[in-house]
C-alpha atoms as one frame of an Amber mdcrd trajectory, in Angstrom:
protein
  43.975  52.102-186.867  45.708  55.057-185.207  44.516  56.543-181.919  42.437
  59.716-182.308  40.723  61.946-179.772  37.296  63.547-180.235  36.717  65.167
-176.857  38.713  66.920-174.141  37.721  64.151-171.713  39.398  61.540-173.928
  42.573  63.628-174.104  42.658  64.062-170.333  41.976  60.353-169.815  45.023
  59.367-171.823  47.176  61.912-170.016  46.294  60.416-166.625  49.483  58.728
-165.296  47.580  55.910-163.601  45.745  55.117-166.845  49.024  55.186-168.769
  50.666  52.868-166.255  47.741  50.421-166.369  47.694  50.459-170.177  51.418
  49.757-170.436  51.025  46.931-167.901  48.803  45.100-170.411  51.896  44.422
-172.608  49.616  44.534-175.645  52.560  44.603-178.070  53.175  40.928-177.234
  49.748  39.718-178.356  48.547  38.444-181.739  49.959  40.102-184.831  51.593
  42.781-182.672  53.990  40.154-181.328  55.392  39.436-184.800  58.698  40.961
-185.864  57.068  41.783-189.199  54.331  43.987-187.674  54.108  47.576-188.812
  54.910  49.775-191.758  57.403  48.397-194.252  59.502  51.550-193.747  60.646
  50.024-190.424  62.317  47.177-192.283  64.940  49.066-194.282  67.857  47.755
-192.214  68.666  45.842-188.999  70.077  47.166-185.717  71.114  45.290-182.612
  68.910  46.025-179.603  66.260  47.699-181.751  62.935  48.346-180.052  60.041
  46.545-181.801  57.758  48.814-183.838  54.679  47.435-182.071  56.232  48.260
-178.680  56.890  51.823-179.872  53.361  52.008-181.258  51.638  51.279-177.971
  53.880  53.507-175.864  53.171  56.394-178.234  49.472  55.583-178.296  49.182
  55.522-174.496  50.892  58.813-173.666  50.160  61.145-176.571  47.643  62.552
-178.960  47.862  63.483-182.611  49.996  66.596-183.081  52.100  66.099-179.934
  55.875  66.317-180.180  57.691  63.083-179.278  61.449  62.992-178.643  63.682
  59.922-178.513  67.188  60.944-177.329  68.588  57.479-178.188  66.688  56.736
-181.374  68.992  54.153-183.008  67.615  53.530-186.509  64.582  55.687-185.747
  61.923  53.176-184.767  60.214  55.432-182.194  60.322  58.679-184.232  59.228
  56.835-187.397  56.260  55.226-185.662  55.406  58.556-184.019  55.429  60.298
-187.421  53.247  57.526-188.887  50.784  58.106-186.020  50.493  61.830-186.678
  52.892  63.025-184.021  55.742  65.464-184.618  58.844  63.304-184.201  62.402
  64.118-183.116  65.181  61.534-182.974  68.738  61.842-181.711  71.710  59.472
-181.851  75.525  59.389-182.017  75.976  56.339-184.256  76.530  57.344-187.928
  74.987  54.123-189.234  71.906  54.641-187.057  71.570  58.220-188.283  71.922
  57.059-191.895  68.966  54.681-191.573  66.868  57.115-189.492  67.300  59.774
-192.187  66.394  57.228-194.867  63.096  56.532-193.162  61.989  60.152-193.265
  63.095  60.638-196.878  60.464  58.463-198.556  58.354  61.002-200.414  59.610
  60.323-203.939  57.804  58.164-206.477  59.142  54.666-207.109  59.578  55.207
-210.871  61.589  58.374-210.198  63.901  56.556-207.786  64.490  53.739-210.274
  65.276  56.230-213.036  67.661  58.085-210.719  69.606  54.908-209.902  69.790
  53.875-213.553  71.315  57.238-214.457  74.087  57.251-211.841  77.421  57.184
-213.677  79.489  54.892-211.415  83.181  55.598-212.041  85.098  52.855-210.307
  88.440  53.948-211.744  88.345  56.827-209.273  88.273  54.497-206.263  91.508
  53.521-204.493  91.040  50.516-202.211  94.459  50.822-200.625  92.996  53.025
-197.890  90.296  50.500-197.078  91.243  48.065-194.275  91.953  44.526-195.362
  89.230  43.143-193.061  86.643  45.185-195.001  87.995  44.098-198.389  87.654
  40.451-197.297  83.857  40.777-197.487  83.644  41.831-201.132  84.577  41.259
-204.698  86.933  44.144-205.472  84.814  45.539-208.326  81.649  45.381-206.242
  83.329  47.194-203.373  84.465  49.982-205.682  80.916  50.427-206.921  79.618
  50.580-203.345  82.161  53.158-202.180  81.658  55.401-205.202  77.873  55.309
-204.909  77.865  55.904-201.132  79.939  59.071-201.625  77.759  60.153-204.546
  74.494  59.712-202.626  75.950  61.573-199.629  76.829  64.541-201.839  73.410
  64.484-203.475  71.684  64.178-200.069  69.691  61.203-201.322  69.097  59.837
-197.820  66.577  57.151-198.706  68.728  55.587-201.414  71.815  55.891-199.236
  70.079  54.036-196.399  68.919  51.293-198.770  72.449  50.907-200.146  74.131
  50.747-196.740  71.504  48.188-195.719  72.236  45.786-198.602  75.986  46.259
-198.352  75.969  43.352-195.917  73.935  40.162-195.919  73.504  36.534-196.937
  71.058  36.723-199.839  71.715  37.151-203.583  70.252  40.661-203.309  72.997
  41.728-200.916  76.367  43.010-202.078  78.807  41.297-199.712  79.965  37.712
-199.692  77.379  35.647-197.802  77.399  36.667-194.130  74.788  37.462-191.494
  72.231  40.234-192.143  72.725  41.832-188.694  76.158  40.861-187.293  79.035
  40.760-189.798  80.398  37.290-189.177  83.470  36.601-191.290  82.841  35.132
-194.741  84.339  31.756-195.620  88.076  32.071-196.371  87.690  29.987-199.544
  84.984  32.299-200.928  86.669  34.415-203.592  83.625  36.651-203.902  81.508
  36.860-207.040  80.936  40.211-208.735  77.583  41.583-207.608  76.414  44.492
-209.696  75.143  47.342-207.523  72.422  49.015-209.597  70.000  46.087-210.085
  70.320  45.086-206.442  69.733  48.626-205.202  66.696  48.910-207.482  65.330
  45.616-206.150  65.869  46.838-202.561  63.944  50.026-203.281  61.124  48.011
-204.859  60.962  45.736-201.817  60.857  48.705-199.469  58.094  50.261-201.587
  56.185  46.974-201.722  53.512  48.485-199.530  52.527  52.099-199.941  53.805
  54.348-197.166  51.278  56.116-195.016  51.410  59.872-194.733  53.955  60.875
-192.083  54.092  63.920-189.872  57.282  66.004-189.707  60.314  64.059-188.480
  63.676  65.541-187.480  66.821  63.530-186.801  69.791  64.999-184.908  73.295
  63.509-185.188  74.198  64.529-181.696  75.038  63.602-178.102  71.999  63.140
-175.847  73.892  64.934-173.080  73.452  68.188-174.997  70.211  68.002-176.930
  69.604  70.347-179.850  66.054  71.014-178.675  64.498  74.152-177.143  63.471
  74.414-173.514  59.955  73.169-172.669  59.243  72.326-176.336  58.628  68.551
-176.179  55.325  67.030-175.113  56.666  63.547-174.283  59.899  61.586-174.169
  59.899  57.919-175.175  63.263  56.194-175.310  65.277  53.056-174.660  68.844
  54.139-173.857  71.822  51.787-174.177  71.927  49.325-171.318  74.828  48.941
-168.899  77.577  47.838-171.340  75.400  44.991-172.646  75.590  45.587-176.405
  78.510  46.886-178.471  76.793  49.176-180.955  80.039  49.945-182.794  81.561
  46.486-183.245  78.158  44.944-184.041  77.726  47.353-186.958  81.391  47.650
-187.935  80.954  46.617-191.580  78.107  48.997-192.371  79.906  51.743-190.434
  82.976  51.085-192.599  80.923  51.252-195.803  79.367  54.505-194.582  82.862
  55.889-194.073  83.942  55.042-190.503  86.656  52.379-190.718  89.505  54.124
-188.902  90.170  52.252-185.642  90.850  55.419-183.637  87.612  56.950-184.902
  85.659  53.868-183.870  87.388  53.792-180.486  86.434  57.452-179.971  82.801
  56.678-180.823  82.784  53.801-178.329  84.153  56.066-175.639  81.450  58.672
-176.356  78.557  56.232-176.062  76.658  56.135-172.776  76.898  52.557-171.589
  80.173  52.215-169.666  79.705  50.589-166.274  81.745  53.007-164.168  80.234
  56.180-165.641  76.762  55.040-166.681  74.705  56.625-163.879  76.640  59.881
-164.044  76.187  60.118-167.832  72.505  59.213-167.702  71.949  61.912-165.056
  73.276  64.489-167.506  70.774  63.184-170.080  67.961  63.302-167.506  68.757
  66.953-166.790  68.538  67.635-170.524  65.254  65.721-170.752  63.901  67.841
-167.909  65.014  71.001-169.708  63.278  70.233-173.005  60.157  68.459-171.660
  57.015  70.442-170.932  55.730  70.371-167.341  53.382  67.399-166.954  54.875
  65.649-169.955  55.529  61.934-169.816  58.984  60.352-169.848  58.810  56.646
-170.724  62.297  55.243-170.061  62.881  51.604-171.062  65.938  50.006-169.464
  67.181  46.461-168.975  68.719  44.500-166.096  72.453  44.058-166.113  74.364
  40.973-164.997  77.849  41.590-163.577  79.100  38.189-162.492  76.558  36.942
-159.965  75.352  40.482-159.334  72.033  41.432-160.922  71.586  45.173-161.329
  68.031  46.479-161.687  68.793  49.575-163.706  65.343  51.082-163.142  65.847
  51.006-159.384  69.280  52.609-159.830  67.835  55.395-161.967  64.692  56.133
-159.924  66.414  58.432-157.349  68.229  60.174-160.226  64.911  61.072-161.833
  63.363  62.123-158.516  66.122  64.551-157.664  65.864  66.097-161.141  62.228
  67.123-161.023  60.295  63.994-162.029  57.494  62.000-160.424  57.600  58.211
-160.685  54.234  56.597-161.378  55.405  52.991-161.572  57.724  50.511-163.281
  56.273  47.863-165.585  58.312  44.650-165.640  58.448  42.979-169.046  60.180
  39.590-168.980  62.624  38.998-171.813  62.358  35.496-173.328  65.620  33.521
-172.823  66.293  33.186-176.576  66.199  36.974-176.957  68.358  37.742-173.955
  71.937  38.858-174.422  72.875  36.754-171.407  71.794  33.450-172.915  73.817
  31.317-170.486  72.369  32.719-167.282  69.620  30.906-165.388  68.391  34.199
-163.970  65.285  35.796-165.395  65.974  39.037-167.211  63.556  41.939-167.546
  63.052  45.133-169.423  61.789  47.750-166.995  59.440  50.386-168.379  59.683
  53.451-166.177  56.608  55.727-166.258  57.429  59.246-165.127  56.156  62.810
-165.555  57.972  66.082-165.234  56.892  68.163-162.217
C-alpha cells in the first residue's frame, strides 16, 4: 500500500526532519518481505546493474520524505530504481545518469504503457536483415560471446529499436543479450558480470525473436501499476538539466570512492548497445564521479547543483559507502558533511546501515563496512 496523506498535519509530520531521521533509522527495508531481492514491481527486474539500490530501500526513503505529487530527483539514477519507485508511488520522477546502458534500462522502465499483444505482434513483424550487418567492426572479445548469426540479429534489432524509439523493447533486448539461461542470447555467462565463456563453447544459434517475446512476457507477468510522469536525462550530474528551485526532494546514491567499475562491469551490454570503442569507454570512465583524487571536488559541484534545483526546506537523502584504501577506512559521509554545510544545507543526522560481509565489495577485509544515509535539508 502506498503512503497517502489526508490532512495538513500528516503532511507536516512527514516533513519534520527529526521524524524522517527516526523513520530511516528503523531500517524497515531489511525486514520481512522487504528484505527480499524480489520485492517490488516486476518492472524493477528488467535488467541487472552492479551497485543497484534495492527497490524496497528506495520505497521507504521516498515514503518517509515525500507526499504524492512531489517531484523527486535522483542525479545518479543508474537503471532508474529510485525514479521508477517514485513514479509507482505517485511522485513526479526525474532520473539522471551518464552510463548509456543505465539510461537504456531507465528509459525502458518508463515506456511500459503498450499492451502485451501489441508488443508481441510488433516483434513478430520486425524484418531482421542480417546480411546488412558487418561484424568486422565488432571487437573480437565481443564476438567470442555469441554465435555469429545470433550476434548479427542482435545488432540489427538494437539499431532498429533505437531508430523506432521503442525503449521498452530495446531495454528488454539489451538485458537478454547477456546471461546463462536458455532465454538469453549469449553463450552461457553470468547475468550481471560478463565472465568469459568457455573457450571450447562454439556457441549455438539462439534465435532472437522468440527469446525477446518470452522476455517481454516475463516482464509483463504481473500487471504494472499506474505510474506518474517519469523523465530520464542522459547527462552529467555536475550540470543538471533541471530548473532552479523546481525539485521537492533529492534521493540518491552516488558512486562510491572508486569502489565499483560501472563501465567494465557492464562492458558487454554497453558494447551491444553501441559502445565498444576502447577510447570511448575510457572517456566515459574519466567522466564518472568516483576517482579518489578528485571525488570530493566533483561531488561538491554536484552538491551546488542540488542546492540550485532543490526547493528551500526540501530533503536531500544522500546514501554513500565507506571506502577502504589499504588500512585506511574513509567514512565518506563525514568527508562530505562540511561540503554540504558550506553549500547551504542543514545536517539532521547520519543513519549507519551495516553491509553484510557477503554483499560487501571488500570481501577480504575484517573491518565492518557501512552505508551511511545522510539526512539533510536545504536552508
